[in-house]
N, CA, C and O atoms as a Tinker XYZ file with bonds, in Angstrom:
   536  protein
     1  N     14.725000   34.726000   54.939000    73     2
     2  CA    13.512000   34.180000   54.686000    64     1     3
     3  C     13.178000   34.144000   53.208000    63     2     4     5
     4  O     12.979000   33.231000   52.406000    81     3
     5  N     13.195000   36.105000   53.101000    73     3     6
     6  CA    12.815000   35.809000   51.682000    64     5     7
     7  C     14.481000   36.903000   50.923000    63     6     8     9
     8  O     15.483000   37.422000   51.416000    81     7
     9  N     14.050000   36.796000   49.918000    73     7    10
    10  CA    15.985000   37.397000   48.914000    64     9    11
    11  C     15.779000   38.027000   48.004000    63    10    12    13
    12  O     14.635000   38.437000   48.199000    81    11
    13  N     16.061000   38.348000   47.235000    73    11    14
    14  CA    16.442000   38.678000   46.065000    64    13    15
    15  C     15.699000   37.763000   44.836000    63    14    16    17
    16  O     15.213000   36.892000   45.558000    81    15
    17  N     15.293000   37.390000   43.471000    73    15    18
    18  CA    15.523000   36.243000   42.275000    64    17    19
    19  C     16.792000   36.891000   41.794000    63    18    20    21
    20  O     17.026000   38.064000   41.503000    81    19
    21  N     17.641000   35.683000   41.786000    73    19    22
    22  CA    18.281000   35.644000   40.209000    64    21    23
    23  C     17.788000   36.085000   39.550000    63    22    24    25
    24  O     16.629000   36.477000   39.413000    81    23
    25  N     19.408000   36.085000   38.544000    73    23    26
    26  CA    18.621000   36.027000   36.804000    64    25    27
    27  C     18.408000   34.860000   36.171000    63    26    28    29
    28  O     18.401000   34.955000   34.944000    81    27
    29  N     18.210000   33.661000   36.674000    73    27    30
    30  CA    17.629000   32.635000   35.887000    64    29    31
    31  C     16.202000   33.203000   36.410000    63    30    32    33
    32  O     15.325000   32.770000   35.661000    81    31
    33  N     15.890000   33.678000   37.004000    73    31    34
    34  CA    14.347000   33.531000   38.045000    64    33    35
    35  C     14.101000   34.754000   36.914000    63    34    36    37
    36  O     13.346000   34.370000   36.021000    81    35
    37  N     14.486000   35.896000   36.779000    73    35    38
    38  CA    14.291000   36.736000   36.086000    64    37    39
    39  C     13.967000   36.701000   34.629000    63    38    40    41
    40  O     13.393000   37.610000   34.029000    81    39
    41  N     14.546000   35.134000   33.904000    73    39    42
    42  CA    14.810000   35.564000   32.959000    64    41    43
    43  C     14.199000   34.701000   32.128000    63    42    44    45
    44  O     14.424000   34.773000   30.920000    81    43
    45  N     13.209000   33.619000   32.722000    73    43    46
    46  CA    12.539000   32.490000   32.777000    64    45    47
    47  C     11.090000   33.505000   32.840000    63    46    48    49
    48  O     10.146000   33.247000   32.094000    81    47
    49  N     11.056000   34.328000   33.524000    73    47    50
    50  CA    10.517000   35.496000   33.556000    64    49    51
    51  C      9.530000   35.795000   32.826000    63    50    52    53
    52  O      8.336000   35.645000   32.564000    81    51
    53  N     10.856000   36.457000   32.515000    73    51    54
    54  CA    10.326000   37.476000   31.107000    64    53    55
    55  C     10.303000   36.994000   29.895000    63    54    56    57
    56  O      9.949000   37.773000   29.009000    81    55
    57  N     10.753000   35.274000   29.438000    73    55    58
    58  CA    11.278000   34.068000   28.346000    64    57    59
    59  C      9.206000   34.350000   28.244000    63    58    60    61
    60  O      8.420000   34.743000   27.382000    81    59
    61  N      9.120000   33.899000   29.576000    73    59    62
    62  CA     7.243000   33.250000   29.918000    64    61    63
    63  C      6.003000   34.514000   29.342000    63    62    64    65
    64  O      5.091000   34.663000   28.528000    81    63
    65  N      6.809000   35.279000   30.510000    73    63    66
    66  CA     5.394000   37.105000   29.417000    64    65    67
    67  C      5.714000   37.086000   28.394000    63    66    68    69
    68  O      4.706000   37.284000   27.715000    81    67
    69  N      7.134000   36.878000   27.353000    73    67    70
    70  CA     6.623000   37.580000   26.058000    64    69    71
    71  C      5.785000   36.083000   25.597000    63    70    72    73
    72  O      5.290000   35.949000   24.478000    81    71
    73  N      5.746000   35.329000   26.350000    73    71    74
    74  CA     5.068000   34.272000   25.170000    64    73    75
    75  C      3.986000   34.131000   25.273000    63    74    76    77
    76  O      3.158000   33.726000   24.457000    81    75
    77  N      3.876000   34.485000   26.392000    73    75    78
    78  CA     2.054000   34.466000   27.308000    64    77    79
    79  C      1.367000   35.611000   25.998000    63    78    80    81
    80  O      0.282000   35.452000   25.440000    81    79
    81  N      2.080000   36.432000   25.814000    73    79    82
    82  CA     1.686000   37.571000   25.443000    64    81    83
    83  C      1.485000   37.632000   24.050000    63    82    84    85
    84  O      0.759000   38.505000   23.575000    81    83
    85  N      2.269000   36.477000   23.080000    73    83    86
    86  CA     2.441000   36.141000   21.753000    64    85    87
    87  C      0.784000   35.760000   21.910000    63    86    88    89
    88  O     -0.014000   36.358000   21.188000    81    87
    89  N      0.473000   35.105000   22.535000    73    87    90
    90  CA    -0.800000   34.237000   22.602000    64    89    91
    91  C     -2.641000   34.773000   23.206000    63    90    92    93
    92  O     -3.689000   34.244000   23.574000    81    91
    93  N     -2.030000   36.193000   22.959000    73    91    94
    94  CA    -2.963000   36.546000   23.458000    64    93    95
    95  C     -3.590000   36.919000   24.836000    63    94    96    97
    96  O     -4.712000   37.289000   25.180000    81    95
    97  N     -2.181000   36.623000   25.619000    73    95    98
    98  CA    -3.161000   36.755000   27.440000    64    97    99
    99  C     -3.063000   37.666000   27.665000    63    98   100   101
   100  O     -2.158000   38.484000   27.494000    81    99
   101  N     -4.482000   37.715000   28.326000    73    99   102
   102  CA    -4.957000   39.445000   28.791000    64   101   103
   103  C     -5.027000   39.334000   30.351000    63   102   104   105
   104  O     -5.132000   38.309000   31.025000    81   103
   105  N     -4.916000   41.038000   30.888000    73   103   106
   106  CA    -4.796000   41.577000   31.997000    64   105   107
   107  C     -3.564000   40.975000   32.653000    63   106   108   109
   108  O     -3.820000   40.477000   33.749000    81   107
   109  N     -2.149000   40.879000   32.228000    73   107   110
   110  CA    -0.921000   40.137000   32.561000    64   109   111
   111  C     -0.374000   40.871000   33.718000    63   110   112   113
   112  O     -0.209000   42.088000   33.634000    81   111
   113  N     -0.078000   40.212000   34.806000    73   111   114
   114  CA     0.558000   40.762000   36.414000    64   113   115
   115  C      1.820000   39.954000   36.236000    63   114   116   117
   116  O      2.193000   38.941000   35.644000    81   115
   117  N      2.233000   40.767000   36.927000    73   115   118
   118  CA     3.643000   39.439000   37.956000    64   117   119
   119  C      3.863000   40.272000   38.850000    63   118   120   121
   120  O      4.153000   41.467000   38.806000    81   119
   121  N      3.589000   39.034000   40.289000    73   119   122
   122  CA     3.595000   39.342000   41.230000    64   121   123
   123  C      5.385000   39.365000   41.833000    63   122   124   125
   124  O      6.136000   39.189000   40.874000    81   123
   125  N      5.891000   39.482000   42.725000    73   123   126
   126  CA     6.959000   39.313000   43.543000    64   125   127
   127  C      6.883000   38.661000   44.517000    63   126   128   129
   128  O      7.259000   39.119000   45.596000    81   127
   129  N      6.326000   37.294000   44.385000    73   127   130
   130  CA     6.151000   36.578000   45.893000    64   129   131
   131  C      7.393000   35.967000   46.483000    63   130   132   133
   132  O      7.350000   34.977000   47.213000    81   131
   133  N      8.353000   36.505000   46.191000    73   131   134
   134  CA     9.908000   35.856000   46.503000    64   133   135
   135  C     10.536000   36.926000   47.604000    63   134   136   137
   136  O     11.539000   36.637000   48.256000    81   135
   137  N      9.818000   38.235000   47.748000    73   135   138
   138  CA     9.578000   39.447000   48.869000    64   137   139
   139  C      9.232000   38.655000   50.375000    63   138   140   141
   140  O      9.973000   38.527000   51.350000    81   139
   141  N      7.893000   38.203000   50.181000    73   139   142
   142  CA     7.059000   37.417000   50.891000    64   141   143
   143  C      6.704000   36.083000   51.196000    63   142   144   145
   144  O      5.735000   35.622000   51.799000    81   143
   145  N      8.010000   35.381000   50.476000    73   143   146
   146  CA     7.683000   33.475000   50.794000    64   145   147
   147  C      8.374000   33.136000   50.022000    63   146   148   149
   148  O      8.707000   33.803000   49.043000    81   147
   149  N      8.857000   31.678000   50.373000    73   147   150
   150  CA    10.261000   31.286000   49.428000    64   149   151
   151  C      9.493000   30.371000   48.439000    63   150   152   153
   152  O     10.228000   29.571000   47.860000    81   151
   153  N      8.162000   30.312000   48.113000    73   151   154
   154  CA     7.227000   29.545000   47.509000    64   153   155
   155  C      7.339000   29.287000   46.251000    63   154   156   157
   156  O      6.880000   28.303000   45.671000    81   155
   157  N      8.444000   30.863000   45.431000    73   155   158
   158  CA     8.405000   30.972000   44.286000    64   157   159
   159  C      9.176000   32.309000   44.915000    63   158   160   161
   160  O      9.313000   32.776000   46.046000    81   159
   161  N      9.708000   32.760000   43.253000    73   159   162
   162  CA    10.464000   34.667000   42.795000    64   161   163
   163  C      9.588000   35.159000   42.612000    63   162   164   165
   164  O      9.505000   36.307000   43.050000    81   163
   165  N      8.012000   34.372000   41.591000    73   163   166
   166  CA     7.689000   35.066000   40.300000    64   165   167
   167  C      6.583000   34.019000   40.607000    63   166   168   169
   168  O      6.867000   32.822000   40.655000    81   167
   169  N      5.623000   34.365000   40.766000    73   167   170
   170  CA     3.908000   34.708000   39.975000    64   169   171
   171  C      3.881000   35.053000   37.987000    63   170   172   173
   172  O      4.956000   35.519000   37.610000    81   171
   173  N      3.254000   34.942000   37.311000    73   171   174
   174  CA     2.631000   35.548000   36.499000    64   173   175
   175  C      1.681000   34.814000   36.126000    63   174   176   177
   176  O      1.735000   33.632000   35.786000    81   175
   177  N      0.269000   35.900000   36.218000    73   175   178
   178  CA    -0.881000   36.061000   36.156000    64   177   179
   179  C     -1.677000   36.195000   35.104000    63   178   180   181
   180  O     -1.985000   37.374000   34.929000    81   179
   181  N     -2.136000   35.456000   34.332000    73   179   182
   182  CA    -2.330000   35.626000   32.534000    64   181   183
   183  C     -4.661000   35.342000   32.789000    63   182   184   185
   184  O     -5.341000   34.821000   33.673000    81   183
   185  N     -4.891000   35.829000   31.866000    73   183   186
   186  CA    -5.875000   35.851000   30.981000    64   185   187
   187  C     -5.937000   35.308000   30.022000    63   186   188   189
   188  O     -5.183000   35.518000   29.072000    81   187
   189  N     -7.144000   34.215000   30.050000    73   187   190
   190  CA    -7.940000   33.578000   28.685000    64   189   191
   191  C     -9.322000   33.766000   28.553000    63   190   192   193
   192  O    -10.197000   33.302000   29.284000    81   191
   193  N     -9.444000   34.424000   27.646000    73   191   194
   194  CA   -10.670000   34.387000   27.538000    64   193   195
   195  C    -12.232000   33.389000   26.702000    63   194   196   197
   196  O    -13.335000   33.494000   26.165000    81   195
   197  N    -10.723000   32.090000   27.360000    73   195   198
   198  CA   -12.262000   30.973000   27.255000    64   197   199
   199  C    -10.910000   30.009000   26.970000    63   198   200   201
   200  O     -9.789000   30.245000   26.518000    81   199
   201  N    -11.933000   28.200000   27.711000    73   199   202
   202  CA   -10.732000   26.832000   27.364000    64   201   203
   203  C     -9.828000   26.956000   26.624000    63   202   204   205
   204  O     -8.669000   27.065000   27.027000    81   203
   205  N    -10.123000   26.966000   25.532000    73   203   206
   206  CA    -9.577000   27.097000   24.115000    64   205   207
   207  C     -8.522000   27.670000   24.303000    63   206   208   209
   208  O     -7.433000   27.116000   24.459000    81   207
   209  N     -8.784000   29.088000   24.308000    73   207   210
   210  CA    -7.487000   30.072000   24.413000    64   209   211
   211  C     -6.688000   29.692000   25.742000    63   210   212   213
   212  O     -5.485000   29.797000   25.500000    81   211
   213  N     -6.895000   29.331000   26.919000    73   211   214
   214  CA    -6.069000   29.152000   27.889000    64   213   215
   215  C     -4.941000   27.951000   27.903000    63   214   216   217
   216  O     -4.015000   27.684000   28.668000    81   215
   217  N     -5.475000   27.327000   26.643000    73   215   218
   218  CA    -5.003000   25.796000   26.627000    64   217   219
   219  C     -3.511000   26.162000   25.221000    63   218   220   221
   220  O     -2.512000   25.511000   24.918000    81   219
   221  N     -4.074000   27.485000   24.710000    73   219   222
   222  CA    -3.223000   27.587000   23.135000    64   221   223
   223  C     -2.203000   27.899000   24.178000    63   222   224   225
   224  O     -1.218000   27.184000   24.360000    81   223
   225  N     -2.504000   29.185000   24.988000    73   223   226
   226  CA    -1.670000   29.578000   25.688000    64   225   227
   227  C     -0.430000   28.710000   26.849000    63   226   228   229
   228  O      0.692000   28.944000   27.298000    81   227
   229  N     -1.330000   27.772000   26.931000    73   227   230
   230  CA    -0.535000   27.485000   28.020000    64   229   231
   231  C      0.276000   26.008000   27.379000    63   230   232   233
   232  O      1.262000   25.564000   27.968000    81   231
   233  N     -0.255000   25.356000   26.160000    73   231   234
   234  CA     1.076000   25.033000   25.469000    64   233   235
   235  C      2.205000   25.329000   24.764000    63   234   236   237
   236  O      3.195000   24.626000   24.559000    81   235
   237  N      1.879000   26.792000   24.303000    73   235   238
   238  CA     2.775000   27.682000   23.570000    64   237   239
   239  C      3.949000   28.166000   24.438000    63   238   240   241
   240  O      5.062000   28.437000   23.987000    81   239
   241  N      3.570000   28.253000   25.789000    73   239   242
   242  CA     4.331000   28.310000   27.105000    64   241   243
   243  C      4.758000   27.075000   27.268000    63   242   244   245
   244  O      5.406000   27.107000   26.221000    81   243
   245  N      5.004000   25.790000   27.751000    73   243   246
   246  CA     5.495000   24.852000   27.517000    64   245   247
   247  C      6.009000   24.779000   26.780000    63   246   248   249
   248  O      7.183000   25.078000   26.997000    81   247
   249  N      5.720000   24.400000   25.483000    73   247   250
   250  CA     6.629000   23.717000   23.713000    64   249   251
   251  C      7.980000   25.083000   24.045000    63   250   252   253
   252  O      9.175000   24.854000   24.228000    81   251
   253  N      7.325000   26.413000   24.037000    73   251   254
   254  CA     8.705000   27.754000   24.123000    64   253   255
   255  C      9.134000   27.617000   25.451000    63   254   256   257
   256  O      8.640000   28.682000   25.820000    81   255
   257  N      9.510000   27.294000   26.189000    73   255   258
   258  CA    10.060000   26.864000   27.371000    64   257   259
   259  C     11.046000   25.845000   27.833000    63   258   260   261
   260  O     12.037000   25.748000   28.556000    81   259
   261  N     10.101000   24.971000   26.877000    73   259   262
   262  CA    10.903000   23.731000   26.990000    64   261   263
   263  C     12.398000   23.710000   25.470000    63   262   264   265
   264  O     13.381000   22.970000   25.467000    81   263
   265  N     12.049000   24.722000   24.443000    73   263   266
   266  CA    13.265000   24.852000   23.768000    64   265   267
   267  C     14.106000   25.976000   24.366000    63   266   268   269
   268  O     14.952000   26.643000   23.771000    81   267
   269  N     13.815000   26.052000   25.361000    73   267   270
   270  CA    14.432000   27.113000   25.922000    64   269   271
   271  C     15.359000   26.979000   26.719000    63   270   272   273
   272  O     16.302000   27.767000   26.791000    81   271
   273  N     15.246000   26.159000   27.290000    73   271   274
   274  CA    15.006000   24.955000   28.301000    64   273   275
   275  C     14.623000   24.588000   30.043000    63   274   276   277
   276  O     15.363000   24.264000   30.971000    81   275
   277  N     13.954000   24.688000   30.010000    73   275   278
   278  CA    12.826000   25.189000   30.715000    64   277   279
   279  C     12.027000   24.136000   31.110000    63   278   280   281
   280  O     11.476000   23.522000   30.196000    81   279
   281  N     11.853000   23.822000   32.085000    73   279   282
   282  CA    10.743000   22.418000   32.292000    64   281   283
   283  C     10.001000   22.603000   33.309000    63   282   284   285
   284  O     10.326000   23.150000   34.364000    81   283
   285  N      8.554000   21.963000   32.901000    73   283   286
   286  CA     7.803000   22.326000   33.823000    64   285   287
   287  C      7.634000   21.781000   35.098000    63   286   288   289
   288  O      6.427000   21.591000   34.945000    81   287
   289  N      7.836000   21.383000   36.198000    73   287   290
   290  CA     7.857000   19.762000   36.952000    64   289   291
   291  C      6.752000   20.045000   37.728000    63   290   292   293
   292  O      6.864000   19.994000   38.952000    81   291
   293  N      5.217000   20.468000   36.972000    73   291   294
   294  CA     3.923000   20.423000   37.724000    64   293   295
   295  C      3.480000   20.904000   36.905000    63   294   296   297
   296  O      4.190000   21.701000   36.291000    81   295
   297  N      2.105000   20.689000   36.459000    73   295   298
   298  CA     1.133000   21.118000   35.251000    64   297   299
   299  C     -0.473000   21.228000   36.227000    63   298   300   301
   300  O     -1.337000   20.371000   36.037000    81   299
   301  N     -0.592000   21.852000   36.780000    73   299   302
   302  CA    -2.333000   21.811000   37.246000    64   301   303
   303  C     -3.445000   21.731000   36.872000    63   302   304   305
   304  O     -3.432000   22.689000   36.099000    81   303
   305  N     -4.814000   21.183000   36.779000    73   303   306
   306  CA    -5.948000   21.742000   36.343000    64   305   307
   307  C     -5.883000   22.524000   34.316000    63   306   308   309
   308  O     -6.312000   23.554000   33.796000    81   307
   309  N     -5.186000   21.427000   33.861000    73   307   310
   310  CA    -5.025000   21.869000   32.290000    64   309   311
   311  C     -6.438000   21.034000   31.532000    63   310   312   313
   312  O     -7.202000   21.711000   30.843000    81   311
   313  N     -6.552000   20.367000   31.619000    73   311   314
   314  CA    -7.801000   19.024000   31.447000    64   313   315
   315  C     -9.005000   20.065000   31.452000    63   314   316   317
   316  O     -9.761000   19.869000   30.500000    81   315
   317  N     -9.438000   21.282000   32.404000    73   315   318
   318  CA   -10.610000   21.593000   32.326000    64   317   319
   319  C    -10.625000   23.232000   31.539000    63   318   320   321
   320  O    -11.417000   23.908000   30.883000    81   319
   321  N     -8.716000   23.392000   32.269000    73   319   322
   322  CA    -9.061000   24.828000   31.397000    64   321   323
   323  C     -9.387000   25.986000   31.937000    63   322   324   325
   324  O     -9.518000   27.040000   31.314000    81   323
   325  N     -9.593000   25.755000   33.652000    73   323   326
   326  CA   -10.330000   26.543000   34.310000    64   325   327
   327  C     -8.992000   27.542000   34.397000    63   326   328   329
   328  O     -8.768000   28.424000   33.568000    81   327
   329  N     -8.267000   27.288000   35.380000    73   327   330
   330  CA    -7.353000   28.257000   36.211000    64   329   331
   331  C     -6.101000   26.728000   35.835000    63   330   332   333
   332  O     -6.128000   25.647000   36.424000    81   331
   333  N     -5.124000   27.134000   34.708000    73   331   334
   334  CA    -3.997000   26.219000   34.784000    64   333   335
   335  C     -2.219000   26.778000   35.439000    63   334   336   337
   336  O     -1.447000   27.638000   35.016000    81   335
   337  N     -2.136000   25.921000   36.482000    73   335   338
   338  CA    -0.403000   26.348000   36.752000    64   337   339
   339  C     -0.068000   25.798000   35.738000    63   338   340   341
   340  O     -0.681000   25.257000   34.818000    81   339
   341  N      1.666000   26.091000   36.123000    73   339   342
   342  CA     2.790000   25.510000   35.061000    64   341   343
   343  C      3.700000   26.446000   36.100000    63   342   344   345
   344  O      3.913000   27.658000   36.126000    81   343
   345  N      4.117000   25.406000   36.898000    73   343   346
   346  CA     5.047000   25.336000   37.903000    64   345   347
   347  C      6.759000   24.708000   37.045000    63   346   348   349
   348  O      7.163000   23.658000   36.546000    81   347
   349  N      7.382000   26.314000   37.336000    73   347   350
   350  CA     8.794000   26.046000   36.987000    64   349   351
   351  C      9.019000   26.148000   38.542000    63   350   352   353
   352  O      8.226000   27.051000   38.805000    81   351
   353  N      9.378000   25.927000   39.281000    73   351   354
   354  CA    10.364000   26.315000   40.741000    64   353   355
   355  C     10.474000   27.878000   40.992000    63   354   356   357
   356  O      9.978000   28.226000   42.064000    81   355
   357  N     10.844000   28.558000   40.472000    73   355   358
   358  CA    11.149000   29.836000   40.859000    64   357   359
   359  C     10.174000   30.977000   40.497000    63   358   360   361
   360  O     10.207000   32.144000   40.888000    81   359
   361  N      9.175000   30.294000   39.543000    73   359   362
   362  CA     8.709000   31.264000   38.135000    64   361   363
   363  C      7.780000   30.317000   38.049000    63   362   364   365
   364  O      8.081000   29.252000   37.510000    81   363
   365  N      6.151000   30.578000   38.693000    73   363   366
   366  CA     5.102000   29.662000   38.516000    64   365   367
   367  C      3.480000   30.585000   37.699000    63   366   368   369
   368  O      2.963000   31.651000   38.035000    81   367
   369  N      3.242000   29.995000   37.021000    73   367   370
   370  CA     2.080000   30.945000   35.905000    64   369   371
   371  C      0.879000   30.014000   35.688000    63   370   372   373
   372  O      0.623000   28.817000   35.818000    81   371
   373  N      0.303000   31.072000   35.319000    73   371   374
   374  CA    -1.113000   30.791000   36.669000    64   373   375
   375  C     -2.076000   31.415000   35.168000    63   374   376   377
   376  O     -1.930000   32.553000   34.722000    81   375
   377  N     -2.681000   30.757000   34.799000    73   375   378
   378  CA    -3.414000   31.769000   33.812000    64   377   379
   379  C     -4.954000   30.632000   33.937000    63   378   380   381
   380  O     -5.220000   29.458000   34.194000    81   379
   381  N     -5.634000   31.895000   33.567000    73   379   382
   382  CA    -7.130000   32.235000   33.986000    64   381   383
   383  C     -8.090000   31.978000   33.252000    63   382   384   385
   384  O     -7.680000   32.365000   32.157000    81   383
   385  N     -9.531000   31.416000   33.038000    73   383   386
   386  CA   -10.774000   32.311000   32.514000    64   385   387
   387  C    -10.998000   32.425000   33.087000    63   386   388   389
   388  O    -11.014000   31.833000   34.167000    81   387
   389  N    -11.658000   34.162000   32.351000    73   387   390
   390  CA   -11.792000   35.470000   33.558000    64   389   391
   391  C    -12.787000   35.220000   34.519000    63   390   392   393
   392  O    -12.909000   36.032000   35.435000    81   391
   393  N    -13.577000   34.152000   34.462000    73   391   394
   394  CA   -14.504000   34.031000   36.440000    64   393   395
   395  C    -13.711000   33.471000   37.191000    63   394   396   397
   396  O    -13.834000   33.688000   38.397000    81   395
   397  N    -12.320000   32.296000   36.573000    73   395   398
   398  CA   -12.265000   32.571000   37.998000    64   397   399
   399  C    -10.894000   32.411000   37.991000    63   398   400   401
   400  O    -10.194000   31.496000   38.425000    81   399
   401  N    -10.640000   33.358000   37.478000    73   399   402
   402  CA    -9.890000   34.642000   37.580000    64   401   403
   403  C    -10.070000   35.822000   39.032000    63   402   404   405
   404  O     -9.572000   35.894000   40.155000    81   403
   405  N    -11.002000   36.569000   38.285000    73   403   406
   406  CA   -12.182000   36.829000   39.061000    64   405   407
   407  C    -11.841000   36.034000   40.854000    63   406   408   409
   408  O    -10.930000   36.370000   41.611000    81   407
   409  N    -12.761000   35.095000   41.076000    73   407   410
   410  CA   -13.408000   34.386000   41.558000    64   409   411
   411  C    -12.162000   33.844000   43.188000    63   410   412   413
   412  O    -12.550000   33.770000   44.354000    81   411
   413  N    -10.793000   33.577000   42.712000    73   411   414
   414  CA    -9.415000   33.216000   43.578000    64   413   415
   415  C     -8.696000   34.367000   43.635000    63   414   416   417
   416  O     -7.818000   34.274000   44.493000    81   415
   417  N     -8.705000   35.609000   42.971000    73   415   418
   418  CA    -8.532000   37.301000   42.729000    64   417   419
   419  C     -7.125000   36.677000   44.059000    63   418   420   421
   420  O     -7.036000   36.900000   45.267000    81   419
   421  N     -6.115000   35.758000   42.993000    73   419   422
   422  CA    -4.362000   35.916000   43.334000    64   421   423
   423  C     -4.035000   37.202000   43.676000    63   422   424   425
   424  O     -3.343000   37.338000   44.685000    81   423
   425  N     -4.433000   38.355000   42.958000    73   423   426
   426  CA    -3.609000   39.421000   43.280000    64   425   427
   427  C     -4.014000   39.730000   44.778000    63   426   428   429
   428  O     -3.182000   40.393000   45.398000    81   427
   429  N     -5.445000   39.264000   45.633000    73   427   430
   430  CA    -5.664000   40.004000   46.353000    64   429   431
   431  C     -4.935000   38.887000   47.543000    63   430   432   433
   432  O     -4.728000   38.961000   48.754000    81   431
   433  N     -4.853000   38.545000   47.196000    73   431   434
   434  CA    -4.258000   37.205000   48.775000    64   433   435
   435  C     -2.859000   37.395000   48.577000    63   434   436   437
   436  O     -2.264000   37.298000   49.650000    81   435
   437  N     -2.149000   37.617000   47.658000    73   435   438
   438  CA    -0.921000   37.926000   47.249000    64   437   439
   439  C     -0.763000   39.254000   47.782000    63   438   440   441
   440  O      0.449000   39.413000   47.638000    81   439
   441  N     -1.147000   40.170000   48.237000    73   439   442
   442  CA    -1.674000   41.360000   47.964000    64   441   443
   443  C      0.114000   42.394000   48.497000    63   442   444   445
   444  O      0.755000   43.313000   47.986000    81   443
   445  N      0.226000   41.716000   49.481000    73   443   446
   446  CA     1.589000   42.263000   50.433000    64   445   447
   447  C      3.438000   41.549000   48.908000    63   446   448   449
   448  O      4.573000   41.605000   49.379000    81   447
   449  N      3.320000   41.218000   47.935000    73   447   450
   450  CA     4.200000   41.059000   47.242000    64   449   451
   451  C      3.992000   42.436000   46.194000    63   450   452   453
   452  O      2.982000   42.949000   45.715000    81   451
   453  N      5.711000   42.816000   46.073000    73   451   454
   454  CA     5.299000   44.053000   45.089000    64   453   455
   455  C      4.478000   43.212000   43.427000    63   454   456   457
   456  O      4.578000   42.008000   43.189000    81   455
   457  N      3.422000   44.638000   42.138000    73   455   458
   458  CA     2.809000   43.397000   41.390000    64   457   459
   459  C      3.118000   44.638000   40.456000    63   458   460   461
   460  O      3.312000   45.772000   40.894000    81   459
   461  N      3.136000   44.372000   39.433000    73   459   462
   462  CA     3.567000   44.639000   38.363000    64   461   463
   463  C      2.402000   44.477000   37.203000    63   462   464   465
   464  O      1.811000   43.405000   37.079000    81   463
   465  N      2.165000   45.404000   36.519000    73   463   466
   466  CA     0.949000   45.524000   35.289000    64   465   467
   467  C      2.415000   45.206000   34.146000    63   466   468   469
   468  O      3.365000   45.887000   33.760000    81   467
   469  N      1.923000   43.761000   33.907000    73   467   470
   470  CA     3.093000   44.190000   32.637000    64   469   471
   471  C      2.336000   44.563000   31.110000    63   470   472   473
   472  O      3.093000   44.690000   30.148000    81   471
   473  N      1.716000   44.635000   31.021000    73   471   474
   474  CA     1.384000   46.205000   29.899000    64   473   475
   475  C      1.957000   47.003000   29.529000    63   474   476   477
   476  O      2.095000   47.347000   28.355000    81   475
   477  N      2.616000   47.668000   30.911000    73   475   478
   478  CA     3.446000   48.710000   30.866000    64   477   479
   479  C      4.540000   48.488000   31.446000    63   478   480   481
   480  O      4.786000   48.241000   32.627000    81   479
   481  N      5.208000   48.591000   30.529000    73   479   482
   482  CA     6.712000   48.779000   29.555000    64   481   483
   483  C      7.707000   49.349000   30.705000    63   482   484   485
   484  O      8.773000   48.791000   30.966000    81   483
   485  N      7.261000   50.485000   31.345000    73   483   486
   486  CA     8.242000   50.700000   32.373000    64   485   487
   487  C      8.261000   49.987000   33.289000    63   486   488   489
   488  O      9.309000   50.390000   33.793000    81   487
   489  N      7.810000   48.950000   34.157000    73   487   490
   490  CA     6.876000   48.377000   35.507000    64   489   491
   491  C      7.789000   46.995000   35.932000    63   490   492   493
   492  O      7.897000   46.382000   36.995000    81   491
   493  N      8.298000   46.836000   34.784000    73   491   494
   494  CA     8.819000   45.480000   33.433000    64   493   495
   495  C     10.343000   45.204000   33.707000    63   494   496   497
   496  O     10.992000   44.218000   34.056000    81   495
   497  N     10.705000   46.892000   33.302000    73   495   498
   498  CA    11.704000   46.851000   33.218000    64   497   499
   499  C     12.962000   45.868000   34.277000    63   498   500   501
   500  O     14.085000   45.470000   33.967000    81   499
   501  N     12.567000   45.794000   34.942000    73   499   502
   502  CA    13.744000   45.126000   36.007000    64   501   503
   503  C     13.933000   44.195000   35.476000    63   502   504   505
   504  O     15.112000   43.843000   35.421000    81   503
   505  N     13.006000   43.423000   34.893000    73   503   506
   506  CA    13.737000   41.436000   34.341000    64   505   507
   507  C     14.861000   42.043000   33.858000    63   506   508   509
   508  O     15.831000   41.481000   34.366000    81   507
   509  N     15.166000   42.836000   33.193000    73   507   510
   510  CA    15.900000   43.177000   32.551000    64   509   511
   511  C     17.215000   43.282000   32.395000    63   510   512   513
   512  O     18.094000   42.931000   31.608000    81   511
   513  N     17.109000   43.732000   33.151000    73   511   514
   514  CA    18.396000   44.619000   34.191000    64   513   515
   515  C     19.141000   42.869000   34.348000    63   514   516   517
   516  O     18.657000   41.820000   33.924000    81   515
   517  N     20.553000   43.096000   35.170000    73   515   518
   518  CA    21.734000   41.988000   35.423000    64   517   519
   519  C     21.667000   43.010000   36.709000    63   518   520   521
   520  O     22.586000   42.570000   37.400000    81   519
   521  N     20.988000   44.357000   37.580000    73   519   522
   522  CA    21.581000   43.712000   38.243000    64   521   523
   523  C     20.848000   43.618000   39.475000    63   522   524   525
   524  O     19.663000   43.946000   39.429000    81   523
   525  N     21.589000   43.023000   41.150000    73   523   526
   526  CA    20.140000   42.357000   41.384000    64   525   527
   527  C     18.879000   43.418000   42.811000    63   526   528   529
   528  O     18.227000   42.930000   43.734000    81   527
   529  N     18.975000   44.558000   42.483000    73   527   530
   530  CA    17.896000   45.164000   42.545000    64   529   531
   531  C     17.445000   45.426000   41.731000    63   530   532   533
   532  O     16.371000   45.903000   42.098000    81   531
   533  N     17.531000   45.475000   40.338000    73   531   534
   534  CA    15.874000   45.448000   39.216000    64   533   535
   535  C     16.607000   46.768000   38.541000    63   534   536
   536  O     16.060000   47.373000   37.619000    81   535
């Protein structure tokens, strides 16, 4: 049912994490949902302080990921800027305002998936690893 993420998913996740950080996304987490579901390999979760910042983070992600050859198959919630979902297939990026992140609490809903604090370099070093195990 589930398996190891491929290197393409890892590369996309790694690029997206760096891009979101460039626009000061806060409290970033990576959930390896591919270990418990077939929905995606990774969820990236981050917070922007306001709708304006959420839009800036999402715009930066979509523009720069497109330049890198990655295209979102779906974008939801952009107009409101409360919770934006950028669906890249194997990597789904969730950018929240603080209140919506607390309310929906994806980390709790996906508690069975391995989770990594993206502000801890050691915990995400596997993203740049070439080995299937990370």
